[in-house]
N, C-alpha and C positions, 0 to 999 in steps of 0.2 A: 091559554084559552083566549079566543077572540073576544073583544069587548062587545057588549050588548049593542044592537043596532040603534042608531039615533034617527033613522028615517032617511038619511042621506045615502046615496049609492056608495058601496065600498069598492075600493080599487086597490090593486097590488101596490104596496108602498105608500098608501095614504098617510099623510103627514100628521093627522090628528092623533095626539097621544091618548091612549085609553085611560079611563078612570080606574083606580085600584078596585079590583073585584076579589071576592073570596074564591077559594078553589072550588071548581065545579063538583057537585056531589057525584057526577058520573065519571070523574077522573079516576084512573086506576091507581092502585097502591098494592104493595105486597100483600098477598092473601085474598085480594078481591077477585071476583070472577073475571076471567079474561086476562089477568095480569101474566099468568104463566104462559098462556098461548102467545100473547104479545111478545114476551121475552124470548121464547123459542123461535118465533117467526123472525124477529130482528136479529137474533143470533145466527140463524141460517142465512139471512141476507148478508150479514157481516162476513160469514165464512165464504160465501160465493164471491163477494166483492174483492176481498184480499187474495183469494186463490186465483181469480182471473187477472186482477190488476198486476200482480207480481209473478205471474206464471213463468215468465222467462228468466227471472232473476237468478235462480239456482242453476240454470242451464247455460249461462253465458259462456263458460269455458268451452262447452261442447258446440255451441252456436259459432263461436269464434273459429274453432278448428274446422268445422264442417263447411262453413260458408267462406272461410278464408278472410276474416275481418279482424281488426284489432279489438282490444277490450273496450276502448272508448266508443268505437263504432257499434259494437254489440250492445253496449249499455243503452243505446237509443231505443232498443226494443222495450226497455222499461221506462225510460224518460219520456218517450213519445206518448205512452199510455197515461202516465201521471200528469204530463203537461197538458194533454187534451182534456183530461178530467178537470184540471184547474181552470181552464178557459171556458168550459161549458157549464160548470156547476151553477153559476149565477143565473144565466138565462133559463136553465131547466128548473131551477128552484122557483123562479117566477111563474113558470107554467104550472108548477105544483100548487101554487096559490089559486089558480083558476080551475084546474082539472082534478085536484085532490092528491094528497100524499100517497095514498095506497096505490092509485092508478099509476102515478109517476114511477114509484119504486118497482111496480110490476113490469111496466114497459121497459124500464132500464135493464132489469135483469134478463128479460126475454131476449132483447136485442143483443146484449153483451154475451149471453150464452150462445146465440146463433153465430155471432162473429167468432167466438172462441172455438167453435167447431170447424171454422174455415182456416183459422190461423195455422194449424199444422201443415197445411198444403201450400203455404207461401213458397214460391220458387226461389226467391233470393232475399237478401237482407232488406232491400228497399221495399219490397212488397210486405215483408214481415213487419217492418216499422210502420207502414201505412195502415195495415190491418190493426195493429196494436193501438194506433192513434184513434181509429174508429171505435175500437172496443173501450178505450178510456173515455171517449166522449159519451158513449152510451151509458157507462157506469156513473157518469156525472149526475144523473137524475136521482141517484139513491142516497148518498151520504147526507146532503143538506136536508132532503125531504124526510129522512129518518130522524134527524135531530129535531126538526120542526114537529113531526108526528109525536115524538116523545114529549116535547114541551107542551103540546096541546092535550095529550091523552093521559099523562102521568101527573100525579100530585107533586107539587114543588119539592116537598121533603124527600121524595123518592126519586127525584130526577137524576141526581148524580149516580146513584146505584144503577138506574135503568140504562143510562148512557154508558156506564162502565161495562154492563153486560153486552151491549152492542159492540163496544170497542173490544171486549173479550172475544166476540165472534170474529172480529178482524184478525186478532192474533191467532186464533185457531185456524182460520182460513189461510193465513200466511204460512203457518207451520205445516198444516196438512198438505197444502199445495206443493210446497217445496220438498217435503218428504216423499210424496207420491211421485213427483217429477224426477227426483233423484234416482229412486230405485227402478222406475219404469224406463228412464233414459239409459241406465246402466245395462238393462237387458235388451231394450228394443230401439233406443235412440231418442233424441229430443223431440222429434215430431210425434211419436207415440205418447210421450210424456205430456205434451200439450193437449192431445186429444183426451187423455185420461182426466186432466183438469177440467176440460169442457164438460165431460160427463158428470163429474162431481158437482160442478156448479149447476148443471141442469137439475140434479136431484134436490139441491138446496133451494132452487127457484120454485120447484113444485111444492116443497114443504112450506116455504114462505107464504105462497099464495093460499094454501089450504088452512094455515094456522092464524094468519093475521086477523085480529078482530076489526070489525068495521069502525071507521072513524066516527066518534060521537061528538067531538067538539070542533070539527072543521067547518068553516063557512067559506064557500066559494066566492071569489071576488073577480071583478072584471080586470082585464089587463090594461094598464095605463103606463106607457113607457116613461112619461115625464114624472109621474108619481114614483115609479120604481127608481128612476135616477135620483130623485130627491131623497128617497129612503136610503139608498146606497151612500149618497153624500153625507147624510146624517150619521150613518154608522161609521164612516171613515173620519168624521169630525169628532167622534167620541174617543177620547184618549185611552180609556180603559179597553175598549174593543180593539183599537189599533195595537195596543200592547199584547193583547191575547193573540191576535193574528200573527204578530211577530214571533211570539213564543212558539206557537204551533209550527210555523215555518222553520224556525231554527232547530227545534227538536227533530223535525222530520229530515232536515239536512244531515244531521248526524246519522240517523237511522238509515236513510237512503244510501249514504256513502259507505257505511260499514257493510250492509248486506248486499250491495252491488259488487263489492270488491272481494268479500271474504272467500268466495268460491275460488277465485284465482289464487289467493294465498294458500289455501289448503290443498289444492291440486298440484301446486308447484313444490319445489324443494324448500325445506327439508322433510315435508310431510307426505307428499305424493298420495293423498287420499283418493280412493275411487269415488265416482260420482254418487253412488248410493249412500256411502258414508257421509259425504258432504251434505247431501240432502237431509240426512238424519240429524245433522248438527242443529237443524232448525227446530228440533224438539224444545230448545230453549224458549221458544215462543210461549210455551205453557206458563213460564214465569210472567210473561206479559198478560196472560189471561188472569192470573191471580192478582197482579199489581193493579190492573185497570179496574177489576171488580172491587178491589179494596180502596179505590180512590175516595169514595164517600167517607169511609172511616178515617182516612188520613186527613181529609179536610176538616172533619169534626174535631179531631184531636189537635192538629197543628195549624189550622187555618189555611186559606188558599196559598198565601205566600210561603208559609212553612212547608206545605206539601210540595210546592214547586222547588224550593231549595233542596229538599230531600231528594227529589227526582233528579235534579241537576248534579248533586254530589255523587249519587249512585252512578249516573251515566259517565261522569268524568273518571271515576275510579275504574270503571270497566274499560274505558279507552286506554288508560295508562297500563292496566294489567295485561291487555291484549298485545302490548309491545314485546312481551317476553316470547322467546322462541321455544315455547312449551305448549303442547296441545292442551294440557290441563289448564294452563293459565289463560289461553285463548278462549276456551269454553267458559271458564269462570268470568272472563271479561265480557263475553257475549251475554251471559246471564244478567250481569249488572247493567249493561247497556240496554237490554231489552226491558228489564224491570223499570229502570228509570224513565225510558222513553214512554212506555204505555201509561205509567202513572201520571207523568207530566201532561200527556195528550188528553187523558180523561179529565184531569182537573181543568185544563184550559178550555176544552170544548164545552164542558158543562157550564163553565163560567160565562161563556158567550150566550148560551141559552137563557141563563138567569139574568144577564145584564140587559139584553135587548127587550125593551118593553113593547115594541111593535116591530113589524117586519122581521120576525124571527127567522123565517126561511132565508131571507136575504143576509141576515147577520151570520147564520150558520154557513150559508154559501160562501160568503167572503172568507170565513175561517177555513173552509175546505179548500178554497182556491189558494190561500196562502200556504196551507198545509201541504198540498200536493205540488205546488210550485217548489216548495222546499224539498220534497222528495225528488222531483225532476232535477233540480239543481244539485242536490246531494249525490244522486247517482252519476250524473255526468262529471261533476267536479271531482268526485271521489275516484272515478276511473282515470281521469286525467292526472290526478295527484299520484295515484298508484303507478301509472306508467312513468311518471317523471321521477318519483322518489321512493317507490315501494310503499309498504304498509305504514312506516312511520309518517310519510307525507299525508296519507289518508287519516291517520290518527290526529295529526296536527290540524287538519281541516275540521275534524269533529270537535276538537278542543276549542277552536275559535268560535264555532257555533254555540257550544256550551257557554263560553264566556259571554256571548251575546245574550243568551237567556238570563244569565245573572245580571247583566247590565240593565236589561229591560225591567226585570223584577225589582232591582234596587231603585231604579228611577220611579217605578210605581209606588214603592214605599215612601220615597221622598215626596211625591205628589200627594199621597194620602195625608202625610203630616202637615203639608202646607194647607190642604183643604180643611183639615180639622182646625187649624189655627184660624182660618177664615170662617169657621162655623158653617161650611157648606156641606150638607149631607151628600155622600157619594159612596157607591159600592166599589170596593177595590179588591183586586186579586192579590 
């Protein structure tokens, strides 16, 4: 919730720290009027975001064959979208401080859906990559604005659960988009599959706009580039926030690498699965829906660091299991990887919202930038690794990223012990 006005003009990224305030009586909590509508609205936004953002991922083998390009070249249809989102999320989050979270999220969805309906008609891979980059840039206005909206409109004790539901919408969108594209592509080709995803996202965008409650705790502020830059520098100087950004990027590197390459593995020997069946593999995203929604309970029981260690262990176990040349083992591995990733992401992203005392939209935007840069890097590096050394090379890349999460979290634990010895109060993850 924004601090009470002191009479001075408020600007994006103003450096004055707010005084501690009690939760607003109009902030939403489970059971309160509007909470369910808000949850469904942001769930629909999450579905549309992930369905559009990763719409080409399950279709990469078909795109490679039809357009005559390699796996690494085709992977740019995913990496261009996530990379553009990462670059644009910070400036668009600043605009949300001026024009409102609801308006920014609505415009982002409308533009992304419009581009999504043009993507199927791209004549070549270059045009396809360019349109996907525009689509990713349009979607950039949604993730950070959604996190800031929740931080303002939801009571602190319910924040992790609320963000978990938004992340659960991401997982449903990723799953439904891939299943839809898989079966549609098997019958009518990858272009028809992308058109179907655009139609699904359009329905979600309409539902989002009709259901989202009006913001009650948002205060518009004027745009001030120097104040914005100062806020960003302040966030990047916060060791805890930097660790959370690194954790988000590393988790997403694993996820991006695995799900960009898995289609190539399953359509090749010894499995030779048809495209529709490969798309159905993404039903494992339902596990991500459950694990992200349960993140609040994990944190309550294990603490943030304990929840992160559990997420890391689950992800690593899934990577190792997927090395076996057994379809059942690969499916079990994907279940573990998905559960670990979504739990880790929900814990890290909610910790960012709780840690940032001011400039929450910018703090969330920096997390989203790191997160989607990790996705872009994971997709590209995962495809390169697969081309060079097959699935074991992709798994090795994922394990290195997992080791990075462990290292960052261990360093955070060490820093917390040092600060306690120095009697310096600090929130740690």
